[in-house]
N, C-alpha and C positions, 0 to 999 in steps of 0.2 A: 406310249407314255401318257399318263393322266394329265389333266389340266394344270395341276399345281406345279409340277416340275417344269412343264413348258413355260409357265408364267415366270418362274424364277430365272430360268435360262434367258428368257426374253428381257427381263429386268437387268440381268447382268450384261447382256450385249448392249442394252440401252445405256447402262452406266458407262461403259467404255466410250460409246459415241458421245455421251454428255461430257465426259472428261476432256476428250480431245476438242470438242466443240467449244467448251468453256474457255480453254486456252486460246483457241483461234479467235473467238468472238471478243474475248477480253482485249486482245491486241487491237482489234477494229474499234471497239468502244473507247479505248484509251486514246487512239489517234483522233477520233472524232471529238471526244470530250475536250481535248486540249488544243488541237490544231483547228477544230471546226471545219474539217474537210472530210469528204467521203473518199476513202481509198479503194477504188475499184480493182486495183491490182493486188489486193490482200490475199486472194486465193492463190495467186502465182507465187507469192512468198512462201505459202504453205507448200506448194508443189516443189519450189526450189529447195526447201529444207528437206523434203523426202528424197529428192534425187541426189542431193549432196550427201545425205546419210548413206544411201546406197554406194555412192562413189568412195566415200571415206572408208566405210566398213569393208568393202570389196578390195580396195587397194591395200589396206593393212593386212587383210586375211590372205590374199593371193600373192602379194609382193613380198611381204615381210613375214609371212607365216604365223601371224598372231591368231589367237582364238576368236570366236564370234563375240565373246564378252568384251574383250579389249576393243575390237572394232566398233561395237555398239557404243561403248562409253566415249570413245573418241568422236564418234558421230554425234553423240548427244551434246558434246561441247562445241565441236567445230562447226556443225551445220547451222545452229542458231546464230553463232557469232558471225559467220560468213554472210548469212542472209541479212542480219542486222546491218553489217557494213555496206552491203549492196543497197539497202534501203536508205542509209544515211547519204551514200553517194547520190542516189536518185533525188533525195531531198535537196542536196546542194545544187545539183545540175538542172533540176526541173522545178520543183515546187517553190523553192526560194525565189527563182527568177520570175515567177508569175505571181509573186506576192501572196501565195496561199489563197488566192481567190477561189471561192467555192465552186463556181460554174467552170472556170478554166481548169481547176484541179481535177474535176471529173473527167474531162477530155484528156488531160495529161496522163492520168493514171490508166485510162483505157489504152492509150498508147504504150505506156509502160508494161501493161499486161501482155501485149503482143510482143514487145521486145523481149521480155523475160521468157515467154513461152517459146518463141522461135529460136532464141539463143540457146535455150536448153535442148531443144530438138537438134540443132546443129552440133552441139557439143557432146551430147550423150546418146542421141538416137531416139527412135520412137518406141522401142521395146519397153514393156512393163517388167520391172525387175524386183524380186523379193529381197528382203534383208533378213538374215537369220536372227532369231531372238536369242539374247544372251543366256536365257534359261526358259524352259517351257514345260515344267513339271506338271503332269496331270494331277489335279486335286479333286478327289471324289467328295461330293457334298452329300451329307446324310439326308434322307427323306423318310418320314414315318410310313411304316407299312404294318398291316395287321398280320400277326403270326400266332397261330393257336389261340385266337381270341384276345390277344394282347397287342397293344401298339408298341413297336420298337423302331429304332432308327436303323435303317439299312440302306443299301445301294442297289435297289432292284433293277434299275435301268441303266446302270453305268453313268448316273447323273453326276455332272461335275463341270469344272472349268480348268483353266491353266494358271500357273503361277504368274506368267507374264501379263496376262490380262488383268489380274488383281494388281500387279505392279503399276500398270498404266493408270489405274484409278487412283492409287496411292500417290504416285508421282504428280499427277495433276492437282491433287488436293494440296500437296506440300508447296508446289509452285504458286498456286493461287493465294495461299496464305502468305507466302513470301512477297508477292506483289502487293497485297493489302498492307503489310508491314512497311514495305517501301514507300507506299503513297501516304500512309498515315503517321508514321513514326520516324521518318528520316528527314534530314534537311533537304535532300534532293526531292523528296515527295512534296515537301512544303513549297519548294520552288515551282514544281509542276502545278500544284493546285493554285498557287498565286497567279501563274501565267494563264491558267484556264479561266479564272474569275475575271481578270482584267489585264490584258497583256500590255496596254498602254501604261498603266500604273506600275506594273512589274518592271517595264523598261525604264520608267522614271526612277525606280529604286536600284537601278544598276544591274537588273537580271538580264543576262544575254539571251533574249527571247528566241533568236534564230537558232542558237545552239540547243536550247531546250526543245525546240520544235524538231530539230534533226535527231536529238537523242530519243524523243518520244516516238518519232516515225520508225527509227531503228528498233526500238524496244517492241513496238507493236508487231513488226515483221518477225522479230526473233521469237516472240511468243507463238505466232502461227507456225514458224519452222519447228519449234520445239514440239508442238502438238503433232506435227507431221512425222517427226523422228520417232515419237512414241508409238504412233499407229502403223508405221510402215512395216514392222514385222508381222502385223496382222493382215494388212493389205499389201499392195505392190506399188512401187514408185514408177510414175510415168509422167510425161510432159503435159498431159491433158487432165490431170487429176485435180486442178484448182477450182473447177466450176462449182461442184457441190459444196465444198467448204465455204466458198464465197457466199453462195445463196443462203446456206443455213446460218452463216454468221450474220448476215444482214437480217434475217428473220428473227434471230435471237436478240440482236441489238435493238430492233424495233420493238419487240414485245417487252424486253427488259427496261427500255427507256434509253434514248440516245445519250451516250456519255456516262451512263451509270454502270460501273463495274459490278456492283453487288446485284443489280437487276439483271445484268447480262448473265451472271453465273446461275442465278435462279431460273431464268428463261432457258438457259442451255440444259439444265437438269430436266426441266419440263419437256422440252422438245426432244432431248435424247432418249428419255424413258418412253415417251410416246412413240418415237420412231422405232425403238426396239420392240415394243409390244405389238404395234400395228404391223411391222414388217414380218414378224414371226407368225402371227395369226391370220394376217390378210395379205398385204403386199406392200413393197417399198413405195410404189407409186401412190398408194392411198395415204401412206404416212406423209409424203410431201404435200399432198392435197390438203390434209388436215392442218399441217404447219402453215400453209398459205392461208387457210380459212381463219386460223388463229390471228394471223397478222392483220387480216381484213377486219376482224372484230375489234382488235385493239385499236386500230386506226379510226374506226367509227366511234367507239364508245370511250376510249381513253387515248387520244392522239399522242400524248407525251410518254406513253408506255406505262407499264405496271409500276415502275419505280422512278419514273422521270418526274421532274418538276414542271407544273403547269406554267406556261409562258416562258420556259427556258429557252435560251438562244439555240 
């Protein structure tokens, strides 16, 4: 295969990585932006969403005889909701009791990470399990080739992708637009932004800040779980899969700007496409090294991130 088709395929794979990463990192940025705490357990909420997606889809398919499409749709709804409820419970039992103190929250969420990981291991086992995609039609993409001295669009290498991978990209875009509309054009979004800017003043105006914090923590976890549900038909669900999403989410949030949802999405696209291209043409390890170097450069030359505000809390 020539360089051009290779590059397009790499960009497509990178776009899938960027889509899932944008959802996961947006949840992390939302929690930091409003609660001002670093959620080290964010990757385990991603993992929990993937494992619950497998459990829901498998249960419906094997026990009730439903097709993979119904099982996947059910997982798409149930897994993020269940993960969000677990996060809200963790907020009430742990984060609220330590007053959302930044240093103690890091330690607490590290403990939460191991609790979620080991509870998943004991409940579902160590095996990596696939989830069947609801649809997976092969889509051949045209590529120009020279025939009898003329350029025509053909498929000389079986060059293409699948309908489900395109769905992942489209679904992530829709969810991110919905998140932006929620934050900018709804009363709930106004309450969240008021709490972010000055929680004491928000409390003085009667805003239930602790409830807002619990809701935001749950929403951040649900976004991570949603990204996991979307990607698990492409990958496999297992109890140790939370490490890479957590690392990449932190990288994206630092580059985009702490607490900046827009910057997080832009950085996710940058890191995702870079990861796709470098992984295809070189190695996945080199892609992670480049991402780490980008973080180092941002911290040196623009510590607030590409879209962060200088001097922001």
